Residue, then its C-alpha position, 0 to 999 in steps of 0.5 A: m590576897m584572896q581574903n582581900e579580894s573576897n572582902k572587895e567582892v563583899v563590899t561590891d555586892d553591898a554597894l550594888a544592893s544599896k544602889e538597887q534599892k535607891e534606884p527602882v527598875g523601870s517596872e516599879i517606876n511605872l507602877a508608882k506612876g500608875a498608882d499616882l494616876k489612879r489617885w488623881f483620877f479618883g480625886i477628880a471623879s469624886a469632885l465631879s460627883l459632888l458637883l453633879l449631885g449638888g447641881v441636881a439637888h439645886g435644880v430639883l429644889s429650884n424647879r430648874w427642870g420644871v415642876a412635876e405633874d402631880i405638884q402642878a395638879m395639886g396646885k390646879q385643884l385649888s380652883s375647884i373650891p366652890m364659888e358658893i359655899g353656904p351663905w357665902k358667894c364669890e362675887e369677885e375673883g382676882k388674877l395676880d400679876d404675872r410678876v407676883v406669880t413668878t415671885l411666889e413660884a405659885n403652882g396654883y392659887i385662888s384670890r376671891v372676894y366672898v360676900h355673905q348673902a344675908t348680911g353683906e359681910v365681905v371676906n377676901v381670901f387668898l389661898v396659894f400652893g407652891p415652894k416653901g421658900p417664897i410661900a413662907v417669907h411673904t407675910p402680911e407684915v411685909c405685904y401690907s407695909s406698902r399699902a394705905v393701912s397701918q398695923t395696930s396690933e402684934r400678931q397672935s396665934v388663935p385656934c383653927d379647927y374648922d376643918g376637923k384638924e386642931g391647928t392654929i393661925w396668925k391674927l393681926g390688926f390693921e387700920t386704914n389710913t383714911i378719915d374714917k379709920r376702918s379696922m381690919n383683921v388679917y388671918y394667915g397660916w401654912t400647912d403641908g396638908g396637915p393642920w393649919q399652923a401659925a408657924n414662925s419659920p415654915r421655910f425650915w419645914r421638912t417639905d418642899f411645898l406648902y399651902k398658905i391661906q390669908t384672909s382680910c375682913q373689915a369690922t362691921g358695926k359691933k362685930e370685930d369681923s366675920t372671919d370665924e363664920f367664913f372659916k366654918a364654911f370655907l375651910p372644910e371645902a378647901r380641905k377636900v382638894m388639899r393633899k398631905i405633901 
C-alpha cells in the first residue's frame, strides 16, 4: 500500500514538474514580453535611423538646406576673371535666364563675348560652377540641337594644357543653317580643379561640384577658328580663381 502511495506521489511530482515547464510563471512571461519589446524598439530605431540618414544625404546632395558659404564664394570668384586679357577684350557680358540658372543649379558663371582687338576675331565663352549632376548632362550636342545650326562632325578629344596642367577637351563642329553656311567649332570640358578633361561621364566623378567651360568660335577666312589663341590667354587667368574641390 505504501509502495503504491509512493508511486502515486512520484507520478504526481513528475506531472507537476512538467506542468511548471509548460506554463511559465508571471516573472518569466514579463521577461519574454520585455525582450520582444526591446527587439521591436531596436528594429523601429534602426529603420528610422536609416530613413534619417538617407534624408540628410539627399538633402545635402540636392542643396535642400542651401549651399555652403565656401561653395558660393567659389562660384562668385568666376566673375573676377579680367574683362581684358592681352589682346582679347570682353565687349559683351550676358545674363542667363533665371530658369536656366535654376536648371543648372549654378553657383556662379560668366557668359562673355571676347573680341581680339587687332584681328576682330570673336570667341564666346561660358564658364560655370555648380553641382556635378546638372553641370555634367548639359552638353552642346543637347543644347545646340534646338538652334539654327547643324552638327557637322563627331566630337573628338584634343589636348588642353594652356594653363600649365596637361588635360584634354572636347571639340566638335557645327554649321549655321543659313545661306552662307558658316562653320563654327565648339569646345567644352570639365574639371574639379585639376586638369581639364574631355570626360564621358563626369557626373560619376567622386566630387559633388564641377567647373565646366564651353566656347564657340566661327571660322574666319582660311583660319578654322581662334580658340587656340584665346585659350592661351584666358585659361591661365581662369585657373587663378579656380580651386581644387
